[in-house]
N, CA and C of each residue as an Amber inpcrd file, in Angstrom:
protein
   237
   9.4040000   7.9040000  27.0470000   8.6040000   6.7060000  26.9110000
   9.2920000   5.7770000  25.9260000   8.9950000   4.4890000  26.0670000
   9.5900000   3.4810000  25.1940000   8.4740000   2.7240000  24.4900000
   8.6240000   2.5790000  23.1630000   7.6760000   1.8000000  22.3630000
   8.4410000   0.6770000  21.6620000   7.7270000  -0.3830000  21.3470000
   8.3050000  -1.4920000  20.5810000   7.8860000  -1.3330000  19.1300000
   8.8490000  -1.4100000  18.2260000   8.5710000  -1.2600000  16.7990000
   8.9220000  -2.5680000  16.0970000   7.9360000  -3.1430000  15.4100000
   8.1180000  -4.3720000  14.6360000   8.1300000  -4.0110000  13.1620000
   9.2050000  -4.4010000  12.4910000   9.3810000  -4.0920000  11.0700000
   9.0960000  -5.3460000  10.2500000   8.2620000  -5.2090000   9.2560000
   7.8740000  -6.3580000   8.4480000   8.4740000  -6.2760000   7.0500000
   8.8120000  -7.4090000   6.5180000   9.3420000  -7.6430000   5.1640000
  10.4240000  -6.6320000   4.7870000  10.1980000  -5.8250000   3.7600000
  11.2570000  -4.9610000   3.2140000  11.6710000  -3.8360000   4.1550000
  10.9600000  -3.6320000   5.2380000  11.3210000  -2.5840000   6.1860000
  12.3590000  -3.0550000   7.2060000  12.6260000  -4.3470000   7.2390000
  13.6260000  -4.8560000   8.1640000  14.9970000  -4.3090000   7.7880000
  15.8190000  -4.0350000   8.8070000  17.1480000  -3.4840000   8.6020000
  18.1790000  -4.5910000   8.7590000  19.2760000  -4.4680000   8.0340000
  20.3810000  -5.3960000   8.1990000  21.5140000  -4.6590000   8.8880000
  22.0280000  -5.2710000   9.9320000  23.1580000  -4.6880000  10.6550000
  24.2620000  -5.7360000  10.7400000  25.3760000  -5.3650000  11.3430000
  26.4670000  -6.3250000  11.4900000  26.0820000  -7.4800000  12.4090000
  24.9940000  -7.3270000  13.1630000  24.5060000  -8.3830000  14.0520000
  23.4070000  -9.2230000  13.4190000  23.0350000  -8.9090000  12.1720000
  21.9980000  -9.6680000  11.4860000  20.8080000  -8.8000000  11.1250000
  19.6940000  -9.4370000  10.8390000  18.4750000  -8.7430000  10.4440000
  17.7500000  -8.2160000  11.6760000  17.3860000  -6.9420000  11.6310000
  16.6620000  -6.3140000  12.7310000  15.1870000  -6.2930000  12.3620000
  14.3880000  -7.0680000  13.0980000  12.9500000  -7.1460000  12.8550000
  12.1540000  -6.4030000  13.9230000  12.7660000  -6.2280000  15.1040000
  12.0780000  -5.5920000  16.2130000  13.0810000  -4.7430000  16.9740000
  12.6250000  -3.5570000  17.4140000  13.4920000  -2.6990000  18.2010000
  12.6600000  -1.8910000  19.1780000  13.3070000  -1.4550000  20.2420000
  12.6790000  -0.5430000  21.1880000  13.1690000   0.8530000  20.8750000
  12.2640000   1.8110000  20.9240000  12.6000000   3.1880000  20.6010000
  12.1420000   4.0850000  21.7390000  13.0280000   4.9630000  22.1810000
  12.7000000   5.9360000  23.2110000  12.2560000   7.2230000  22.5280000
  11.0860000   7.7010000  22.9200000  10.4950000   8.9030000  22.3340000
  10.1050000   9.8670000  23.4450000  10.0070000  11.1540000  23.1130000
   9.5560000  12.1120000  24.1280000   8.0610000  11.9360000  24.4000000
   7.6050000  12.3140000  25.5830000   6.1640000  12.2620000  25.8630000
   5.3840000  13.0600000  24.8160000   4.2410000  12.5300000  24.4080000
   3.4140000  13.2140000  23.4190000   3.8070000  12.9410000  21.9800000
   4.7820000  12.0520000  21.7460000   5.2240000  11.7510000  20.3840000
   4.0940000  11.1150000  19.5770000   4.1650000  11.3110000  18.2670000
   3.1890000  10.7050000  17.3570000   3.8920000   9.6680000  16.4830000
   3.1030000   8.8490000  15.8340000   3.6210000   7.7590000  15.0160000
   4.5360000   8.2570000  13.8930000   4.2680000   9.4200000  13.3480000
   5.1080000   9.9780000  12.2810000   6.5540000  10.1470000  12.7410000
   6.7640000  10.3990000  14.0350000   8.1210000  10.5490000  14.5510000
   8.8970000   9.2360000  14.4620000   8.2130000   8.1290000  14.6480000
   8.8440000   6.8220000  14.4930000   9.2740000   6.6380000  13.0430000
   8.3850000   6.9640000  12.1110000   8.7030000   6.8440000  10.6860000
   9.8810000   7.7310000  10.3190000   9.9170000   8.9440000  10.8550000
  11.0220000   9.8670000  10.5720000  12.3440000   9.2990000  11.0730000
  12.3580000   8.8210000  12.2950000  13.6020000   8.2840000  12.8690000
  14.1180000   7.0740000  12.1110000  13.1970000   6.2750000  11.5920000
  13.5880000   5.0920000  10.8240000  13.7970000   5.4110000   9.3500000
  13.5980000   6.6760000   8.9920000  13.7440000   7.1460000   7.6060000
  12.8530000   6.3630000   6.6460000  11.6100000   6.1540000   7.0820000
  10.6140000   5.4990000   6.2390000   9.7350000   6.5910000   5.6420000
   9.8060000   6.7700000   4.3360000   9.0560000   7.8670000   3.7190000
   7.5590000   7.5960000   3.6530000   6.8140000   8.6520000   3.7210000
   5.3880000   8.5700000   3.4480000   5.2430000   8.7890000   1.9560000
   4.2610000   8.4420000   1.2180000   2.8740000   8.4040000   1.6180000
   2.5010000   7.1090000   2.3270000   1.5110000   7.2380000   3.1650000
   1.0490000   6.1210000   3.9640000   0.3150000   5.0620000   3.1450000
  -0.1000000   5.3920000   1.9300000  -0.8670000   4.4110000   1.1520000
  -0.0880000   3.1170000   0.9810000   1.2270000   3.2110000   0.9860000
   2.0530000   2.0280000   0.8130000   2.4510000   1.3810000   2.1120000
   1.8760000   1.8350000   3.2270000   2.2850000   1.3510000   4.5240000
   1.0790000   1.1950000   5.4430000   0.9640000   0.0430000   6.0600000
  -0.0910000  -0.1900000   7.0440000   0.5160000   0.0620000   8.4180000
  -0.0820000   0.9790000   9.1640000   0.3890000   1.3500000  10.4850000
  -0.5310000   0.7260000  11.5230000   0.0370000  -0.0210000  12.4540000
  -0.7450000  -0.7120000  13.4710000  -0.1490000  -0.4000000  14.8450000
  -1.0040000   0.0240000  15.7640000  -0.5830000   0.2740000  17.1430000
  -1.4890000  -0.5500000  18.0560000  -0.8750000  -1.4000000  18.8320000
  -1.6010000  -2.2630000  19.7710000  -2.7320000  -3.0530000  19.0980000
  -2.4380000  -3.5580000  17.8970000  -3.3800000  -4.4130000  17.1950000
  -4.4640000  -3.6980000  16.4080000  -4.4250000  -2.3510000  16.3680000
  -5.4360000  -1.5870000  15.6310000  -4.7550000  -0.6820000  14.6170000
  -5.3710000  -0.5550000  13.4390000  -4.7930000   0.3450000  12.4400000
  -4.7660000   1.7670000  12.9880000  -3.7520000   2.5130000  12.5570000
  -3.5360000   3.8550000  13.0890000  -3.1370000   4.8030000  11.9680000
  -3.1400000   6.0760000  12.2780000  -2.7060000   7.1280000  11.3560000
  -1.3400000   7.6310000  11.8100000  -0.6160000   8.2720000  10.9190000
   0.6920000   8.8320000  11.2670000   0.5780000   9.8760000  12.3680000
  -0.5950000  10.4820000  12.5030000  -0.8060000  11.5150000  13.5230000
  -1.2410000  10.9460000  14.8730000  -1.3430000   9.6140000  14.9700000
  -1.7730000   8.9870000  16.2180000  -0.7390000   9.2220000  17.3160000
  -1.2220000   9.6580000  18.4610000  -0.3310000   9.8780000  19.5970000
   0.0110000   8.5390000  20.2390000   1.2770000   8.4040000  20.6290000
   1.7560000   7.1570000  21.2130000   1.8310000   7.2620000  22.7380000
   1.8240000   6.0860000  23.3690000   1.9370000   6.0060000  24.8250000
   3.0330000   5.0070000  25.1890000   3.5820000   5.1700000  26.3650000
   4.6160000   4.2630000  26.8420000   4.1180000   2.8230000  26.7600000
   4.9500000   1.9410000  26.1980000   4.6140000   0.5240000  26.1080000
   3.8380000   0.1260000  24.8660000   3.4930000   1.0920000  24.0010000
   2.7710000   0.7450000  22.7700000   3.5960000  -0.2250000  21.9250000
   2.8760000  -1.1050000  21.2240000   3.5130000  -2.0430000  20.2930000
   3.0790000  -1.6540000  18.8930000   4.0540000  -1.3120000  18.0720000
   3.8210000  -0.7860000  16.7230000   4.2610000  -1.8260000  15.7060000
   3.4540000  -1.9950000  14.6690000   3.8250000  -2.8310000  13.5210000
   3.7680000  -1.9520000  12.2810000   4.8630000  -1.9550000  11.5290000
   4.9380000  -1.2320000  10.2610000   4.9710000  -2.2680000   9.1580000
   3.9060000  -2.2960000   8.3550000   3.7250000  -3.3650000   7.3760000
   3.5640000  -2.7570000   5.9840000   4.4680000  -3.0770000   5.0570000
   4.2870000  -2.5930000   3.6830000   3.0080000  -3.1950000   3.0880000
   2.2350000  -2.3650000   2.4200000   1.0340000  -2.8630000   1.7400000
   1.4610000  -3.7000000   0.5360000   0.7620000  -4.7820000   0.3310000
   1.0760000  -5.6660000  -0.7910000   0.2300000  -5.2800000  -1.9950000
   0.8000000  -5.4700000  -3.1580000   0.0440000  -5.2320000  -4.3800000
   0.4230000  -6.3060000  -5.3870000  -0.3310000  -6.3520000  -6.4170000
  -0.0550000  -7.3390000  -7.4380000  -1.2680000  -8.2120000  -7.6800000
  -1.0830000  -9.2250000  -8.4680000  -2.2190000 -10.0790000  -8.7300000
  -1.8680000 -11.2160000  -9.6130000
């Protein structure tokens, strides 16, 4: 299955082709959101990260489906 992963702010990657903000990722059937984080080497804890799948907040244990659109958003803090 293929999912779209959108990386926000500090999670964006820089490559020789420029800044990578969005990528498609091929995962095995039955994959969970934590597998996306592992492949991108994004460490947990989740408190510092907002996970969104198809416009709804999700957990790292959420099962993914072909065509899902994922947004990984660092939580903001400060004041």
